[in-house]
Structure formats: C-alpha cells, structure tokens
N, C-alpha and C positions, 0 to 999 in steps of 0.2 A: 672665410672658409680656409682650412689648411689640412695637409695631409699629416702633419708631423706637430706634435704639441708637447712641449716640456714644461711641466707644472708641478709645483709641490704646495698643496693647501688650496687646490682648485675645487670648484663645484661644477660638475658637468651632468646636466639633466638629472639633478638629485643625487648624483654620486660624489662622495667627497673623497679626494686624494690628499694624503697627509702621511708623511714619514714611512713610505712603501706600504701604506694601508689603503685599501678601497673600501669605503662604507656606504651604506644606504639605510634610511630609516624612515619610519612613519610615526604617526601619533602614539603608537603603542611601543615604539623603541626600535633597536635595530632589526632590520630585515636581512641584511647582507653584510658580511665582512670578509675580506680576503687580505691576508698578510703576505706580502711578496717576499719577504725575508725567510720567515719560518714556514711558509706554506700552510698556514693555518686557514681553514675555511669554515665559515659559519653561516648557515641559510636557515631561515625560518620556515620555509615551505619549499620543497624541492620535488620535482618529478623527473626521474632518471630512467631512460629507455635503453641505455647502453649497458655495459659491463662494469660492475663494482669489484675491485679486488681490495680486500682488507685482511691484514694479519692480525690485528688486534683493535680493540675498542668496544663500543656499547651501542646496541640497537635496542631502544626502549628497554624491557627488564633483562635483556640478554646480552651477556658479554663474551667477547672473543679474545683468547689468549692461549697461545702455544698450541694452536690447532684444536682447541676445544671450545664448543658453544656452551654456555652455562647459564643458569638463571636460578635464583633463591628468593624465598620470602620468609619474613619472621613467622615463626611457628608458636613461640611462647615467649611473651613479654618478660617474665620474672627471670627466666635463665638466659635470655638473649640467644635462643636457639633457632636455627633455620631448617627448612626443607627445601630441596631443589634437586636439580639434575644436571648432569655433565654429558655432552654428546661429542664424540669424535667420530673419525671415520672407522674405527675398529670396535667401539664400544658405546652403549648407553647405560648410564648409572642414575638411579633415583636414590636419595638419601634422606634421612631424618637425624638431624643432629641430637636431639633429645633423646631418642630411643637407640641411637647408634644402628638402626636398621638401614640396610640398603639393598637394592636389587640391581643386579648387572646382566646385561644381555649382550653376549658376544664378548669378544677380546679376552682378557685373562679371567676366565671364570673356573679355573681349576680349583678343586677342593679335595679334602682328604676325609674320608669316612672314620668313624669311631674304631673300625677295624685296620685303619691304617692304610687303606687302599685310595690311590689317586685317580680322579676321574675328571675329565673336560666336560662341563655343562654348558647347554646353550644358554641357559638362564640360571643365575645363581642368586638365591634369596638368603641373606644373612640377618638374623634377628637375635643378637647376643643376650638381650635382657628377657626376662620372664614375660613373654607377651605372645599375642597371636600372630604367627609369622605371615599367614595369608588367610584372608576371609573372602569367601564366594557365597553370594546369596542370589538365587534366581529361581522363578517358579518353574522353569524349564530343566534341562539336564545340566546340572552346575559343573560337571566335569567329564569329558569323553577323552580317555587316553586310548590310542590305537598303535600297536605294534610295539616290539621289544619287551623286556622284563620291567616290572615295577617292584621297586624296593621300598619297605617301610622299615627304617632302622631306629627305633627310639633308643635312648641312653639306657644303661643297666638298670637304673632305678625309675624308668619311666614305662609307659605302656601305650598301646594303640587301641583307641575306643571306636569301634565300628557298629552301627546300628542298621538293622534292616538288611543283612547280608543275603543276596540271592546269588547262588552259584550258577554257572552255566549249565543248562539242561540239554541233552542230547538224546534223540530217540534213534534206535539202530534196529534195522531189519535184515541187513545183508552182512556178510563178512567185511570187516573193514579194519582200519587201524585207529586207536584213540591218539589224542595229542594232549599237550599240557594245558589246554583250555578247558578240558572236560572235567567236570566236577560231579555231575549227576548224570548217569547214564541209565536209560530204560531200554531193555531189549524187547522189541515188540515182534520178533520173527516168530513164525510158525514152524519152521524147519530147524535143522542144525546149522550153525554158522560158527566162524572162527574169528576171534576178535584179538588183535595185537595191542598189549598195553604200551603206553608212552615211555620213553626212557625214564629211568628212576630218578625222582627229584626228592631228596629227603624232606619230609614234612608235608609232601602233597598227598591229599587224601582223595580217592575217587569212591562215590557210593553207586553201587549197582542195584538194579531191580530187574528181575526176569519175569516175564508173563508166562509164556507156555512153551516156546521152542527150546531146543537145546543150544548151549553156548559153551565153547571151548576158548579159555584165555590163554594167551602165550606172551612170552617176553615180559620185560619190566620185573616187578617184584610184588608179590601179594603178601599182605601181612595178616 
C-alpha cells in the first residue's frame, strides 16, 4: 500500500492511466474518459445531483449557444428545410424554414401595420407566403378574447370573411348609458327613460327596438 503513486500507463482497478488520460471500458466500449490536459470529460451514464453550469454545447436534440437554447428537425428532405425553436431569457421563437413562417413570444415583437403605425405585440405571427397563418379547431369555444380593442386589417385587395355573426344583445328597462360593446338594444321599459349613447366611433352601428315605453336618446351621433 502507498499514499502516493506516480505512474504512466498503469491499470488500477480497471482504470487505465496513459498520457494524462484516465479511461475505463467494458465489453461495449469506453464508459469513462477524462483528459487531464484539455479538460475533456466523457461518460456513458451519469447521475448529477449538484449544479451544472454550461455556456454552450448539446443535450440530446437541444443546443446551447450565446445564451439561446435551440432545437430543430428536418421538415422536408427535398429542400433540406428545418423547423425548430429558439429559447432565450427574453423571447421564444418557433420557425419553419420552408414557409418562412415564425411565431415570436416576448422580446422584439414590434411590427408596423399597413397604415404605418408601430405596435409592440406580446405574440407576433409572421407568414409571408400565401398560407394559413393560424389554424384553430375545437368543438368548444375556439377563441375567447377579453378586454381592449380588436382590429382586423386586411390588405387593400383582401377581405374579411365572417360567418354566423352574433352581435351583443342588451335589454334596457331603466335610464342608463350604452357602451361600445352594445350592438342590439331592446327597450323593455314601460315608463319614460333616458339613454345616453356611447362615444361616436365611425362605422359602429347600433340597432334599437322599442317595446312600449318612451325613450329619449342623448349624446353620441344618430344617423
């Protein structure tokens, strides 16, 4: 027994020492390799319970470089195009090289409308080719948007196709004020009431139906 061993080319309990390299192997090949000069470490099966710090490299299909975690797979063999994603602390991006489409969440998602107005979007979907930008299919409610204004701005030579439009319905029995969510209003009062119209928004049409009582409309603009 000894507390100090100097050896080059030794075999100790299955570990081989040679030229600053420690190796171990079994019938299937190398199981452990440590290079004392370059710091290269190779292990066939590892369990790490502490902390891993990595600035670059690859974990399975995921690559790390410049603070970005990314992964991609071949989408189309004929054109050698890929689909994948990039994840950083500030932004998530999904992309398709064949269609040039991408979806970005967070980070730099500023865009310019056809009117030349700049907006910052939480989610930005870009589909430059003639294709479906987003497809939602579900037997329940496919889209529920709450709060704020909603804009549908097609190009000058395009259009918006909407089927089965149901406007907001509101029954009114007492004096009150309308808002921009009111599309169809039925007055079910029996006496006289006064109703204030919402602020004038060009293109917004409200349909009224009076049952029996008197109604006085104020504010806004009536066409």
